[in-house]
CHARMM internal coordinates of N, CA and C (Angstrom, degrees):
IC EDIT
DIST 1 N 1 CA 1.4616
DIST 1 CA 1 C 1.5331
ANGL 1 N 1 CA 1 C 110.18
DIST 1 C 2 N 1.2865
ANGL 1 CA 1 C 2 N 113.42
DIHE 1 N 1 CA 1 C 2 N 135.27
DIST 2 N 2 CA 1.4757
ANGL 1 C 2 N 2 CA 118.36
DIHE 1 CA 1 C 2 N 2 CA 178.96
DIST 2 CA 2 C 1.5209
ANGL 2 N 2 CA 2 C 111.67
DIHE 1 C 2 N 2 CA 2 C -77.91
DIST 2 C 3 N 1.3011
ANGL 2 CA 2 C 3 N 115.26
DIHE 2 N 2 CA 2 C 3 N 143.23
DIST 3 N 3 CA 1.4374
ANGL 2 C 3 N 3 CA 118.82
DIHE 2 CA 2 C 3 N 3 CA 176.83
DIST 3 CA 3 C 1.5352
ANGL 3 N 3 CA 3 C 110.60
DIHE 2 C 3 N 3 CA 3 C -89.58
DIST 3 C 4 N 1.2714
ANGL 3 CA 3 C 4 N 118.18
DIHE 3 N 3 CA 3 C 4 N 152.09
DIST 4 N 4 CA 1.4695
ANGL 3 C 4 N 4 CA 120.88
DIHE 3 CA 3 C 4 N 4 CA 177.51
DIST 4 CA 4 C 1.5396
ANGL 4 N 4 CA 4 C 110.47
DIHE 3 C 4 N 4 CA 4 C -65.59
DIST 4 C 5 N 1.3361
ANGL 4 CA 4 C 5 N 114.38
DIHE 4 N 4 CA 4 C 5 N 155.96
DIST 5 N 5 CA 1.4614
ANGL 4 C 5 N 5 CA 120.10
DIHE 4 CA 4 C 5 N 5 CA 177.04
DIST 5 CA 5 C 1.5278
ANGL 5 N 5 CA 5 C 112.72
DIHE 4 C 5 N 5 CA 5 C -53.64
DIST 5 C 6 N 1.3437
ANGL 5 CA 5 C 6 N 116.29
DIHE 5 N 5 CA 5 C 6 N -41.74
DIST 6 N 6 CA 1.4537
ANGL 5 C 6 N 6 CA 120.29
DIHE 5 CA 5 C 6 N 6 CA -178.47
DIST 6 CA 6 C 1.5202
ANGL 6 N 6 CA 6 C 111.14
DIHE 5 C 6 N 6 CA 6 C -57.60
DIST 6 C 7 N 1.2977
ANGL 6 CA 6 C 7 N 119.00
DIHE 6 N 6 CA 6 C 7 N -42.85
DIST 7 N 7 CA 1.4750
ANGL 6 C 7 N 7 CA 121.31
DIHE 6 CA 6 C 7 N 7 CA 179.39
DIST 7 CA 7 C 1.5192
ANGL 7 N 7 CA 7 C 111.02
DIHE 6 C 7 N 7 CA 7 C -63.04
DIST 7 C 8 N 1.3572
ANGL 7 CA 7 C 8 N 116.67
DIHE 7 N 7 CA 7 C 8 N -40.01
DIST 8 N 8 CA 1.4754
ANGL 7 C 8 N 8 CA 120.44
DIHE 7 CA 7 C 8 N 8 CA 175.14
DIST 8 CA 8 C 1.5641
ANGL 8 N 8 CA 8 C 107.96
DIHE 7 C 8 N 8 CA 8 C -62.37
DIST 8 C 9 N 1.2938
ANGL 8 CA 8 C 9 N 118.47
DIHE 8 N 8 CA 8 C 9 N -49.35
DIST 9 N 9 CA 1.4190
ANGL 8 C 9 N 9 CA 120.93
DIHE 8 CA 8 C 9 N 9 CA -176.84
DIST 9 CA 9 C 1.5178
ANGL 9 N 9 CA 9 C 113.16
DIHE 8 C 9 N 9 CA 9 C -58.72
DIST 9 C 10 N 1.3252
ANGL 9 CA 9 C 10 N 116.72
DIHE 9 N 9 CA 9 C 10 N -36.13
DIST 10 N 10 CA 1.4598
ANGL 9 C 10 N 10 CA 120.56
DIHE 9 CA 9 C 10 N 10 CA 179.12
DIST 10 CA 10 C 1.5180
ANGL 10 N 10 CA 10 C 113.48
DIHE 9 C 10 N 10 CA 10 C -63.06
DIST 10 C 11 N 1.3249
ANGL 10 CA 10 C 11 N 118.62
DIHE 10 N 10 CA 10 C 11 N -19.21
DIST 11 N 11 CA 1.4660
ANGL 10 C 11 N 11 CA 120.98
DIHE 10 CA 10 C 11 N 11 CA 177.35
DIST 11 CA 11 C 1.5444
ANGL 11 N 11 CA 11 C 110.13
DIHE 10 C 11 N 11 CA 11 C -72.29
DIST 11 C 12 N 1.3151
ANGL 11 CA 11 C 12 N 117.31
DIHE 11 N 11 CA 11 C 12 N -9.90
DIST 12 N 12 CA 1.4760
ANGL 11 C 12 N 12 CA 120.29
DIHE 11 CA 11 C 12 N 12 CA -177.05
DIST 12 CA 12 C 1.5344
ANGL 12 N 12 CA 12 C 111.08
DIHE 11 C 12 N 12 CA 12 C -102.88
DIST 12 C 13 N 1.3448
ANGL 12 CA 12 C 13 N 119.58
DIHE 12 N 12 CA 12 C 13 N 4.58
DIST 13 N 13 CA 1.4427
ANGL 12 C 13 N 13 CA 121.46
DIHE 12 CA 12 C 13 N 13 CA 177.46
DIST 13 CA 13 C 1.5158
ANGL 13 N 13 CA 13 C 111.32
DIHE 12 C 13 N 13 CA 13 C -65.91
DIST 13 C 14 N 1.2818
ANGL 13 CA 13 C 14 N 116.53
DIHE 13 N 13 CA 13 C 14 N 144.18
DIST 14 N 14 CA 1.4481
ANGL 13 C 14 N 14 CA 121.89
DIHE 13 CA 13 C 14 N 14 CA 176.61
DIST 14 CA 14 C 1.5053
ANGL 14 N 14 CA 14 C 108.86
DIHE 13 C 14 N 14 CA 14 C -165.52
DIST 14 C 15 N 1.3096
ANGL 14 CA 14 C 15 N 119.79
DIHE 14 N 14 CA 14 C 15 N 127.10
DIST 15 N 15 CA 1.4922
ANGL 14 C 15 N 15 CA 121.07
DIHE 14 CA 14 C 15 N 15 CA -177.50
DIST 15 CA 15 C 1.5173
ANGL 15 N 15 CA 15 C 113.27
DIHE 14 C 15 N 15 CA 15 C -73.37
DIST 15 C 16 N 1.3593
ANGL 15 CA 15 C 16 N 117.37
DIHE 15 N 15 CA 15 C 16 N -12.58
DIST 16 N 16 CA 1.4640
ANGL 15 C 16 N 16 CA 118.74
DIHE 15 CA 15 C 16 N 16 CA -174.35
DIST 16 CA 16 C 1.5362
ANGL 16 N 16 CA 16 C 114.10
DIHE 15 C 16 N 16 CA 16 C -109.39
DIST 16 C 17 N 1.3519
ANGL 16 CA 16 C 17 N 116.82
DIHE 16 N 16 CA 16 C 17 N -32.01
DIST 17 N 17 CA 1.4544
ANGL 16 C 17 N 17 CA 118.87
DIHE 16 CA 16 C 17 N 17 CA -177.31
DIST 17 CA 17 C 1.5248
ANGL 17 N 17 CA 17 C 108.59
DIHE 16 C 17 N 17 CA 17 C -74.48
DIST 17 C 18 N 1.3164
ANGL 17 CA 17 C 18 N 116.28
DIHE 17 N 17 CA 17 C 18 N 151.79
DIST 18 N 18 CA 1.4399
ANGL 17 C 18 N 18 CA 121.50
DIHE 17 CA 17 C 18 N 18 CA -176.82
DIST 18 CA 18 C 1.5557
ANGL 18 N 18 CA 18 C 113.24
DIHE 17 C 18 N 18 CA 18 C -127.27
DIST 18 C 19 N 1.3520
ANGL 18 CA 18 C 19 N 117.68
DIHE 18 N 18 CA 18 C 19 N 18.92
DIST 19 N 19 CA 1.4495
ANGL 18 C 19 N 19 CA 117.92
DIHE 18 CA 18 C 19 N 19 CA 177.10
DIST 19 CA 19 C 1.5018
ANGL 19 N 19 CA 19 C 110.29
DIHE 18 C 19 N 19 CA 19 C -74.99
DIST 19 C 20 N 1.3086
ANGL 19 CA 19 C 20 N 117.03
DIHE 19 N 19 CA 19 C 20 N 165.16
DIST 20 N 20 CA 1.4727
ANGL 19 C 20 N 20 CA 122.75
DIHE 19 CA 19 C 20 N 20 CA -170.25
DIST 20 CA 20 C 1.5438
ANGL 20 N 20 CA 20 C 111.89
DIHE 19 C 20 N 20 CA 20 C -60.55
DIST 20 C 21 N 1.3389
ANGL 20 CA 20 C 21 N 117.44
DIHE 20 N 20 CA 20 C 21 N -42.36
DIST 21 N 21 CA 1.4645
ANGL 20 C 21 N 21 CA 119.64
DIHE 20 CA 20 C 21 N 21 CA -179.59
DIST 21 CA 21 C 1.5194
ANGL 21 N 21 CA 21 C 111.16
DIHE 20 C 21 N 21 CA 21 C -65.55
DIST 21 C 22 N 1.2970
ANGL 21 CA 21 C 22 N 118.51
DIHE 21 N 21 CA 21 C 22 N -42.59
DIST 22 N 22 CA 1.4724
ANGL 21 C 22 N 22 CA 121.27
DIHE 21 CA 21 C 22 N 22 CA 176.71
DIST 22 CA 22 C 1.5011
ANGL 22 N 22 CA 22 C 112.36
DIHE 21 C 22 N 22 CA 22 C -62.75
DIST 22 C 23 N 1.2937
ANGL 22 CA 22 C 23 N 117.17
DIHE 22 N 22 CA 22 C 23 N -44.50
DIST 23 N 23 CA 1.4799
ANGL 22 C 23 N 23 CA 120.11
DIHE 22 CA 22 C 23 N 23 CA 178.31
DIST 23 CA 23 C 1.5380
ANGL 23 N 23 CA 23 C 110.71
DIHE 22 C 23 N 23 CA 23 C -62.77
DIST 23 C 24 N 1.3208
ANGL 23 CA 23 C 24 N 117.88
DIHE 23 N 23 CA 23 C 24 N -38.08
DIST 24 N 24 CA 1.4803
ANGL 23 C 24 N 24 CA 121.76
DIHE 23 CA 23 C 24 N 24 CA 174.95
DIST 24 CA 24 C 1.5250
ANGL 24 N 24 CA 24 C 109.83
DIHE 23 C 24 N 24 CA 24 C -61.19
DIST 24 C 25 N 1.3460
ANGL 24 CA 24 C 25 N 116.52
DIHE 24 N 24 CA 24 C 25 N -49.30
DIST 25 N 25 CA 1.4694
ANGL 24 C 25 N 25 CA 120.41
DIHE 24 CA 24 C 25 N 25 CA -178.27
DIST 25 CA 25 C 1.5038
ANGL 25 N 25 CA 25 C 110.90
DIHE 24 C 25 N 25 CA 25 C -61.41
DIST 25 C 26 N 1.3232
ANGL 25 CA 25 C 26 N 117.94
DIHE 25 N 25 CA 25 C 26 N -43.77
DIST 26 N 26 CA 1.4814
ANGL 25 C 26 N 26 CA 121.65
DIHE 25 CA 25 C 26 N 26 CA 179.73
DIST 26 CA 26 C 1.5056
ANGL 26 N 26 CA 26 C 111.20
DIHE 25 C 26 N 26 CA 26 C -62.10
DIST 26 C 27 N 1.3223
ANGL 26 CA 26 C 27 N 118.15
DIHE 26 N 26 CA 26 C 27 N -40.47
DIST 27 N 27 CA 1.4637
ANGL 26 C 27 N 27 CA 121.80
DIHE 26 CA 26 C 27 N 27 CA -179.66
DIST 27 CA 27 C 1.5064
ANGL 27 N 27 CA 27 C 112.51
DIHE 26 C 27 N 27 CA 27 C -73.05
DIST 27 C 28 N 1.3295
ANGL 27 CA 27 C 28 N 116.88
DIHE 27 N 27 CA 27 C 28 N -38.59
DIST 28 N 28 CA 1.4475
ANGL 27 C 28 N 28 CA 121.62
DIHE 27 CA 27 C 28 N 28 CA -179.99
DIST 28 CA 28 C 1.5389
ANGL 28 N 28 CA 28 C 110.06
DIHE 27 C 28 N 28 CA 28 C -65.49
DIST 28 C 29 N 1.3105
ANGL 28 CA 28 C 29 N 118.01
DIHE 28 N 28 CA 28 C 29 N -32.80
DIST 29 N 29 CA 1.4328
ANGL 28 C 29 N 29 CA 121.51
DIHE 28 CA 28 C 29 N 29 CA 177.12
DIST 29 CA 29 C 1.5501
ANGL 29 N 29 CA 29 C 112.26
DIHE 28 C 29 N 29 CA 29 C -61.63
DIST 29 C 30 N 1.3284
ANGL 29 CA 29 C 30 N 116.01
DIHE 29 N 29 CA 29 C 30 N -32.91
DIST 30 N 30 CA 1.4634
ANGL 29 C 30 N 30 CA 121.88
DIHE 29 CA 29 C 30 N 30 CA -178.62
DIST 30 CA 30 C 1.5068
ANGL 30 N 30 CA 30 C 112.22
DIHE 29 C 30 N 30 CA 30 C -84.30
DIST 30 C 31 N 1.3658
ANGL 30 CA 30 C 31 N 117.40
DIHE 30 N 30 CA 30 C 31 N -11.54
DIST 31 N 31 CA 1.4589
ANGL 30 C 31 N 31 CA 123.28
DIHE 30 CA 30 C 31 N 31 CA -176.37
DIST 31 CA 31 C 1.5136
ANGL 31 N 31 CA 31 C 109.54
DIHE 30 C 31 N 31 CA 31 C -86.98
DIST 31 C 32 N 1.3159
ANGL 31 CA 31 C 32 N 116.60
DIHE 31 N 31 CA 31 C 32 N 103.71
DIST 32 N 32 CA 1.4510
ANGL 31 C 32 N 32 CA 122.07
DIHE 31 CA 31 C 32 N 32 CA -175.72
DIST 32 CA 32 C 1.5094
ANGL 32 N 32 CA 32 C 113.03
DIHE 31 C 32 N 32 CA 32 C -70.08
DIST 32 C 33 N 1.3138
ANGL 32 CA 32 C 33 N 118.67
DIHE 32 N 32 CA 32 C 33 N -16.18
DIST 33 N 33 CA 1.4484
ANGL 32 C 33 N 33 CA 122.04
DIHE 32 CA 32 C 33 N 33 CA -179.09
DIST 33 CA 33 C 1.5408
ANGL 33 N 33 CA 33 C 113.77
DIHE 32 C 33 N 33 CA 33 C -98.44
DIST 33 C 34 N 1.3052
ANGL 33 CA 33 C 34 N 118.05
DIHE 33 N 33 CA 33 C 34 N -4.05
DIST 34 N 34 CA 1.4604
ANGL 33 C 34 N 34 CA 121.46
DIHE 33 CA 33 C 34 N 34 CA -179.11
DIST 34 CA 34 C 1.5460
ANGL 34 N 34 CA 34 C 109.72
DIHE 33 C 34 N 34 CA 34 C -54.93
DIST 34 C 35 N 1.3275
ANGL 34 CA 34 C 35 N 117.81
DIHE 34 N 34 CA 34 C 35 N 135.22
DIST 35 N 35 CA 1.4672
ANGL 34 C 35 N 35 CA 120.82
DIHE 34 CA 34 C 35 N 35 CA -179.82
DIST 35 CA 35 C 1.5141
ANGL 35 N 35 CA 35 C 111.74
DIHE 34 C 35 N 35 CA 35 C -69.33
DIST 35 C 36 N 1.3069
ANGL 35 CA 35 C 36 N 116.91
DIHE 35 N 35 CA 35 C 36 N 82.15
DIST 36 N 36 CA 1.4552
ANGL 35 C 36 N 36 CA 125.06
DIHE 35 CA 35 C 36 N 36 CA -169.56
DIST 36 CA 36 C 1.5310
ANGL 36 N 36 CA 36 C 115.52
DIHE 35 C 36 N 36 CA 36 C -67.15
DIST 36 C 37 N 1.3089
ANGL 36 CA 36 C 37 N 118.51
DIHE 36 N 36 CA 36 C 37 N -21.73
DIST 37 N 37 CA 1.4782
ANGL 36 C 37 N 37 CA 120.87
DIHE 36 CA 36 C 37 N 37 CA -178.47
DIST 37 CA 37 C 1.5262
ANGL 37 N 37 CA 37 C 112.71
DIHE 36 C 37 N 37 CA 37 C -101.70
DIST 37 C 38 N 1.3048
ANGL 37 CA 37 C 38 N 117.74
DIHE 37 N 37 CA 37 C 38 N 1.56
DIST 38 N 38 CA 1.4499
ANGL 37 C 38 N 38 CA 120.95
DIHE 37 CA 37 C 38 N 38 CA -174.68
DIST 38 CA 38 C 1.5259
ANGL 38 N 38 CA 38 C 114.46
DIHE 37 C 38 N 38 CA 38 C -81.07
DIST 38 C 39 N 1.3164
ANGL 38 CA 38 C 39 N 114.97
DIHE 38 N 38 CA 38 C 39 N 142.55
DIST 39 N 39 CA 1.4396
ANGL 38 C 39 N 39 CA 123.97
DIHE 38 CA 38 C 39 N 39 CA 170.76
DIST 39 CA 39 C 1.5010
ANGL 39 N 39 CA 39 C 110.60
DIHE 38 C 39 N 39 CA 39 C -112.59
DIST 39 C 40 N 1.3233
ANGL 39 CA 39 C 40 N 117.61
DIHE 39 N 39 CA 39 C 40 N 1.49
DIST 40 N 40 CA 1.4640
ANGL 39 C 40 N 40 CA 124.21
DIHE 39 CA 39 C 40 N 40 CA -172.05
DIST 40 CA 40 C 1.5465
ANGL 40 N 40 CA 40 C 112.15
DIHE 39 C 40 N 40 CA 40 C -91.77
DIST 40 C 41 N 1.3471
ANGL 40 CA 40 C 41 N 112.40
DIHE 40 N 40 CA 40 C 41 N 121.05
DIST 41 N 41 CA 1.4567
ANGL 40 C 41 N 41 CA 118.63
DIHE 40 CA 40 C 41 N 41 CA 175.44
DIST 41 CA 41 C 1.5635
ANGL 41 N 41 CA 41 C 111.25
DIHE 40 C 41 N 41 CA 41 C -56.30
DIST 41 C 42 N 1.3169
ANGL 41 CA 41 C 42 N 116.34
DIHE 41 N 41 CA 41 C 42 N -46.30
DIST 42 N 42 CA 1.4514
ANGL 41 C 42 N 42 CA 122.49
DIHE 41 CA 41 C 42 N 42 CA -176.90
DIST 42 CA 42 C 1.5233
ANGL 42 N 42 CA 42 C 112.52
DIHE 41 C 42 N 42 CA 42 C -60.64
DIST 42 C 43 N 1.3329
ANGL 42 CA 42 C 43 N 114.80
DIHE 42 N 42 CA 42 C 43 N -45.91
DIST 43 N 43 CA 1.4570
ANGL 42 C 43 N 43 CA 119.82
DIHE 42 CA 42 C 43 N 43 CA -177.84
DIST 43 CA 43 C 1.5299
ANGL 43 N 43 CA 43 C 110.98
DIHE 42 C 43 N 43 CA 43 C -65.14
DIST 43 C 44 N 1.3004
ANGL 43 CA 43 C 44 N 115.12
DIHE 43 N 43 CA 43 C 44 N -46.92
DIST 44 N 44 CA 1.4991
ANGL 43 C 44 N 44 CA 117.91
DIHE 43 CA 43 C 44 N 44 CA -178.91
DIST 44 CA 44 C 1.5052
ANGL 44 N 44 CA 44 C 111.97
DIHE 43 C 44 N 44 CA 44 C -68.72
DIST 44 C 45 N 1.3250
ANGL 44 CA 44 C 45 N 115.79
DIHE 44 N 44 CA 44 C 45 N -39.14
DIST 45 N 45 CA 1.4713
ANGL 44 C 45 N 45 CA 119.94
DIHE 44 CA 44 C 45 N 45 CA 177.88
DIST 45 CA 45 C 1.5224
ANGL 45 N 45 CA 45 C 112.13
DIHE 44 C 45 N 45 CA 45 C -61.51
DIST 45 C 46 N 1.3448
ANGL 45 CA 45 C 46 N 116.43
DIHE 45 N 45 CA 45 C 46 N -44.55
DIST 46 N 46 CA 1.4793
ANGL 45 C 46 N 46 CA 119.73
DIHE 45 CA 45 C 46 N 46 CA 176.90
DIST 46 CA 46 C 1.5150
ANGL 46 N 46 CA 46 C 110.66
DIHE 45 C 46 N 46 CA 46 C -60.32
DIST 46 C 47 N 1.3113
ANGL 46 CA 46 C 47 N 115.18
DIHE 46 N 46 CA 46 C 47 N -44.33
DIST 47 N 47 CA 1.4940
ANGL 46 C 47 N 47 CA 118.66
DIHE 46 CA 46 C 47 N 47 CA -179.93
DIST 47 CA 47 C 1.5284
ANGL 47 N 47 CA 47 C 110.24
DIHE 46 C 47 N 47 CA 47 C -59.62
DIST 47 C 48 N 1.3227
ANGL 47 CA 47 C 48 N 116.49
DIHE 47 N 47 CA 47 C 48 N -47.19
DIST 48 N 48 CA 1.4757
ANGL 47 C 48 N 48 CA 119.10
DIHE 47 CA 47 C 48 N 48 CA -176.27
DIST 48 CA 48 C 1.5056
ANGL 48 N 48 CA 48 C 111.81
DIHE 47 C 48 N 48 CA 48 C -69.06
DIST 48 C 49 N 1.3103
ANGL 48 CA 48 C 49 N 119.11
DIHE 48 N 48 CA 48 C 49 N -34.29
DIST 49 N 49 CA 1.4750
ANGL 48 C 49 N 49 CA 121.24
DIHE 48 CA 48 C 49 N 49 CA 176.89
DIST 49 CA 49 C 1.5514
ANGL 49 N 49 CA 49 C 110.36
DIHE 48 C 49 N 49 CA 49 C -64.94
DIST 49 C 50 N 1.2888
ANGL 49 CA 49 C 50 N 116.29
DIHE 49 N 49 CA 49 C 50 N -34.03
DIST 50 N 50 CA 1.4843
ANGL 49 C 50 N 50 CA 120.08
DIHE 49 CA 49 C 50 N 50 CA -178.35
DIST 50 CA 50 C 1.5326
ANGL 50 N 50 CA 50 C 113.07
DIHE 49 C 50 N 50 CA 50 C -89.47
DIST 50 C 51 N 1.3112
ANGL 50 CA 50 C 51 N 117.57
DIHE 50 N 50 CA 50 C 51 N -31.66
DIST 51 N 51 CA 1.4632
ANGL 50 C 51 N 51 CA 119.91
DIHE 50 CA 50 C 51 N 51 CA -170.86
DIST 51 CA 51 C 1.5368
ANGL 51 N 51 CA 51 C 115.92
DIHE 50 C 51 N 51 CA 51 C -131.43
DIST 51 C 52 N 1.2553
ANGL 51 CA 51 C 52 N 116.25
DIHE 51 N 51 CA 51 C 52 N -5.13
DIST 52 N 52 CA 1.4748
ANGL 51 C 52 N 52 CA 119.22
DIHE 51 CA 51 C 52 N 52 CA -174.56
DIST 52 CA 52 C 1.4930
ANGL 52 N 52 CA 52 C 113.07
DIHE 51 C 52 N 52 CA 52 C -90.09
DIST 52 C 53 N 1.2961
ANGL 52 CA 52 C 53 N 118.40
DIHE 52 N 52 CA 52 C 53 N 59.67
DIST 53 N 53 CA 1.4755
ANGL 52 C 53 N 53 CA 121.06
DIHE 52 CA 52 C 53 N 53 CA -177.39
DIST 53 CA 53 C 1.5239
ANGL 53 N 53 CA 53 C 112.13
DIHE 52 C 53 N 53 CA 53 C -69.67
DIST 53 C 54 N 1.3384
ANGL 53 CA 53 C 54 N 117.87
DIHE 53 N 53 CA 53 C 54 N -7.75
DIST 54 N 54 CA 1.4510
ANGL 53 C 54 N 54 CA 120.95
DIHE 53 CA 53 C 54 N 54 CA 177.76
DIST 54 CA 54 C 1.5464
ANGL 54 N 54 CA 54 C 111.76
DIHE 53 C 54 N 54 CA 54 C -87.62
DIST 54 C 55 N 1.3327
ANGL 54 CA 54 C 55 N 116.34
DIHE 54 N 54 CA 54 C 55 N -6.55
DIST 55 N 55 CA 1.4754
ANGL 54 C 55 N 55 CA 120.21
DIHE 54 CA 54 C 55 N 55 CA -179.69
DIST 55 CA 55 C 1.5130
ANGL 55 N 55 CA 55 C 110.10
DIHE 54 C 55 N 55 CA 55 C -88.90
DIST 55 C 56 N 1.3196
ANGL 55 CA 55 C 56 N 117.03
DIHE 55 N 55 CA 55 C 56 N 121.62
DIST 56 N 56 CA 1.4709
ANGL 55 C 56 N 56 CA 119.40
DIHE 55 CA 55 C 56 N 56 CA -175.46
DIST 56 CA 56 C 1.5235
ANGL 56 N 56 CA 56 C 113.42
DIHE 55 C 56 N 56 CA 56 C -68.57
DIST 56 C 57 N 1.3708
ANGL 56 CA 56 C 57 N 114.60
DIHE 56 N 56 CA 56 C 57 N -28.38
DIST 57 N 57 CA 1.4428
ANGL 56 C 57 N 57 CA 118.73
DIHE 56 CA 56 C 57 N 57 CA -179.42
DIST 57 CA 57 C 1.5472
ANGL 57 N 57 CA 57 C 108.74
DIHE 56 C 57 N 57 CA 57 C -159.92
DIST 57 C 58 N 1.2899
ANGL 57 CA 57 C 58 N 117.86
DIHE 57 N 57 CA 57 C 58 N 143.76
DIST 58 N 58 CA 1.4990
ANGL 57 C 58 N 58 CA 119.96
DIHE 57 CA 57 C 58 N 58 CA 177.19
DIST 58 CA 58 C 1.5339
ANGL 58 N 58 CA 58 C 110.39
DIHE 57 C 58 N 58 CA 58 C -66.14
DIST 58 C 59 N 1.3074
ANGL 58 CA 58 C 59 N 118.09
DIHE 58 N 58 CA 58 C 59 N -17.43
DIST 59 N 59 CA 1.4427
ANGL 58 C 59 N 59 CA 122.72
DIHE 58 CA 58 C 59 N 59 CA 176.82
DIST 59 CA 59 C 1.5359
ANGL 59 N 59 CA 59 C 109.08
DIHE 58 C 59 N 59 CA 59 C -61.18
DIST 59 C 60 N 1.3228
ANGL 59 CA 59 C 60 N 116.38
DIHE 59 N 59 CA 59 C 60 N -37.12
DIST 60 N 60 CA 1.4649
ANGL 59 C 60 N 60 CA 120.91
DIHE 59 CA 59 C 60 N 60 CA 178.76
DIST 60 CA 60 C 1.5381
ANGL 60 N 60 CA 60 C 108.87
DIHE 59 C 60 N 60 CA 60 C -60.19
DIST 60 C 61 N 1.3518
ANGL 60 CA 60 C 61 N 117.76
DIHE 60 N 60 CA 60 C 61 N -45.68
DIST 61 N 61 CA 1.4451
ANGL 60 C 61 N 61 CA 121.84
DIHE 60 CA 60 C 61 N 61 CA 178.13
DIST 61 CA 61 C 1.5301
ANGL 61 N 61 CA 61 C 109.72
DIHE 60 C 61 N 61 CA 61 C -63.63
DIST 61 C 62 N 1.3528
ANGL 61 CA 61 C 62 N 116.81
DIHE 61 N 61 CA 61 C 62 N -47.24
DIST 62 N 62 CA 1.4587
ANGL 61 C 62 N 62 CA 118.88
DIHE 61 CA 61 C 62 N 62 CA 179.90
DIST 62 CA 62 C 1.5197
ANGL 62 N 62 CA 62 C 112.50
DIHE 61 C 62 N 62 CA 62 C -55.39
DIST 62 C 63 N 1.3276
ANGL 62 CA 62 C 63 N 117.96
DIHE 62 N 62 CA 62 C 63 N -44.92
DIST 63 N 63 CA 1.4445
ANGL 62 C 63 N 63 CA 121.82
DIHE 62 CA 62 C 63 N 63 CA 179.15
DIST 63 CA 63 C 1.5335
ANGL 63 N 63 CA 63 C 110.52
DIHE 62 C 63 N 63 CA 63 C -65.01
DIST 63 C 64 N 1.3174
ANGL 63 CA 63 C 64 N 117.67
DIHE 63 N 63 CA 63 C 64 N -44.73
DIST 64 N 64 CA 1.4528
ANGL 63 C 64 N 64 CA 121.13
DIHE 63 CA 63 C 64 N 64 CA 178.99
DIST 64 CA 64 C 1.5497
ANGL 64 N 64 CA 64 C 111.78
DIHE 63 C 64 N 64 CA 64 C -62.74
DIST 64 C 65 N 1.3065
ANGL 64 CA 64 C 65 N 117.13
DIHE 64 N 64 CA 64 C 65 N -39.28
DIST 65 N 65 CA 1.4770
ANGL 64 C 65 N 65 CA 119.53
DIHE 64 CA 64 C 65 N 65 CA 179.53
DIST 65 CA 65 C 1.5106
ANGL 65 N 65 CA 65 C 110.22
DIHE 64 C 65 N 65 CA 65 C -69.23
DIST 65 C 66 N 1.3376
ANGL 65 CA 65 C 66 N 119.19
DIHE 65 N 65 CA 65 C 66 N -36.50
DIST 66 N 66 CA 1.4102
ANGL 65 C 66 N 66 CA 122.50
DIHE 65 CA 65 C 66 N 66 CA 176.60
DIST 66 CA 66 C 1.5522
ANGL 66 N 66 CA 66 C 111.45
DIHE 65 C 66 N 66 CA 66 C -61.09
DIST 66 C 67 N 1.2957
ANGL 66 CA 66 C 67 N 115.74
DIHE 66 N 66 CA 66 C 67 N -43.98
DIST 67 N 67 CA 1.4752
ANGL 66 C 67 N 67 CA 120.73
DIHE 66 CA 66 C 67 N 67 CA 177.85
DIST 67 CA 67 C 1.5259
ANGL 67 N 67 CA 67 C 110.23
DIHE 66 C 67 N 67 CA 67 C -66.55
DIST 67 C 68 N 1.2957
ANGL 67 CA 67 C 68 N 117.12
DIHE 67 N 67 CA 67 C 68 N -38.28
DIST 68 N 68 CA 1.4880
ANGL 67 C 68 N 68 CA 121.74
DIHE 67 CA 67 C 68 N 68 CA 175.62
DIST 68 CA 68 C 1.5164
ANGL 68 N 68 CA 68 C 110.52
DIHE 67 C 68 N 68 CA 68 C -59.92
DIST 68 C 69 N 1.3007
ANGL 68 CA 68 C 69 N 118.06
DIHE 68 N 68 CA 68 C 69 N -46.10
DIST 69 N 69 CA 1.4749
ANGL 68 C 69 N 69 CA 121.55
DIHE 68 CA 68 C 69 N 69 CA 179.77
DIST 69 CA 69 C 1.5095
ANGL 69 N 69 CA 69 C 111.07
DIHE 68 C 69 N 69 CA 69 C -63.90
DIST 69 C 70 N 1.3109
ANGL 69 CA 69 C 70 N 117.06
DIHE 69 N 69 CA 69 C 70 N -39.76
DIST 70 N 70 CA 1.4779
ANGL 69 C 70 N 70 CA 120.73
DIHE 69 CA 69 C 70 N 70 CA 179.16
DIST 70 CA 70 C 1.5204
ANGL 70 N 70 CA 70 C 111.62
DIHE 69 C 70 N 70 CA 70 C -63.15
DIST 70 C 71 N 1.2723
ANGL 70 CA 70 C 71 N 117.91
DIHE 70 N 70 CA 70 C 71 N -34.63
DIST 71 N 71 CA 1.4986
ANGL 70 C 71 N 71 CA 120.97
DIHE 70 CA 70 C 71 N 71 CA -179.09
DIST 71 CA 71 C 1.5221
ANGL 71 N 71 CA 71 C 112.03
DIHE 70 C 71 N 71 CA 71 C -89.38
DIST 71 C 72 N 1.2962
ANGL 71 CA 71 C 72 N 118.77
DIHE 71 N 71 CA 71 C 72 N -17.62
DIST 72 N 72 CA 1.4834
ANGL 71 C 72 N 72 CA 121.50
DIHE 71 CA 71 C 72 N 72 CA -176.25
DIST 72 CA 72 C 1.5113
ANGL 72 N 72 CA 72 C 114.64
DIHE 71 C 72 N 72 CA 72 C -103.69
DIST 72 C 73 N 1.2784
ANGL 72 CA 72 C 73 N 119.98
DIHE 72 N 72 CA 72 C 73 N -13.67
DIST 73 N 73 CA 1.4832
ANGL 72 C 73 N 73 CA 120.76
DIHE 72 CA 72 C 73 N 73 CA -178.66
DIST 73 CA 73 C 1.5105
ANGL 73 N 73 CA 73 C 111.53
DIHE 72 C 73 N 73 CA 73 C -92.21
END
COOR INIT
IC SEED 1 N 1 CA 1 C
IC BUILD
């Protein structure tokens, strides 16, 4: 069974690191509305475009989702 993107993203949390992926993961953890059960690029992308003001660039999400697909397929 595939895990949702959110579960993958949470593996990148770290209170000390400051790279873009870690900052994204740390912020997404605090976002109570994040689509936590989704595996859909389109659904998560739409959500982040409308509500993800903590994301410095959608490129960060694109890169994270590519890594997620590589480890989940």
